[in-house]
N, C-alpha and C positions, 0 to 999 in steps of 0.2 A: 909542618903546616898548621894553617889556621884558616878557619872558615869564617867568614861575617855573615852572620845570620839575620842581620837587620839592626837599627837604630845604632847603638854603641857597643853590640854585643858581639864579641870575636871568641871562637873555642877551638881547642887544639882538635884535629882532625881524629887523633888517637882516642878522644873521649866520647865519641860518636857511635852509637849503637845501631841508630837507625833514623833516617830520616822519611817521614810519612806526608802524604798529601790529605788535608783536613776533610776536603769533600768526599773523598772516596771513603777515608777511615769512619766518618759519621753514619754509614750505610751497616756499620757492622756493630750490634748491640753490646759485644763485648769490648770493642774499642771504645765506645762511647762509656760505657760503665768504667772501664781503666782510666780513662780521663778524667771523668767525673772524681774518682776515688783518690786519684793523683792529685787532682787542685783541692780538694778536701782534706787532704794529709801535708799540703804545701810544698808539692814538689813542683807545681807549675810557676813557670817564670814567662810573663806576657812583656814582650819585647817592645811594643809600642801599642799606641792605639788604634792602629789601622787593622782593618779586618784580618784574621789570621789565616793562612793560605795553607800551611805546613805547620806539623810539629817534629821536633828533633829529642830523641830520647839519647841522654848522654849519661856518662856518669864520670864524676870527678871527684876525686880522693874519697872513693868508695860511698858516694853519696850519688842517687839517682836523681837528676832533673830535667823536666821536660820543658822546653822552649817553645812558644809558639809564636812563630813568626810570621811576618806580612810578604815573606817572600816565597814564591812557588817552589814545592819539592824538585821541580826539573832542573830550575836555575840554581837551587843550592846543591844540587848533583854535579851540575855544571862547572860550579864556582870551585868545588872539591875533588874535580878531576875524576871522578867517578865513571862518568861517561862523557866522550868527546863530542858526538854527533848524535842529535835526536830529532828527529823531526813529527810535530804532531799534526795530525788531520782530522 
């Protein structure tokens, strides 16, 4: 199966390591440092010009890629079939 991340980017579910919410991840200094280092080293792919809501850590052909997606992590989880029903209150 494949997952549409936004724009014209589609990846295989088997390549996904993690789907994370940008807002909650930016509260951690370790995650901020990780994303900055990954961007400096060229591992980050921006999917669109829209504001990023999630990032997807993936591995394809033994290369790590971090996709910045304008789609929320909850929506991506639902699309992937990782969760069937979730209520945000």
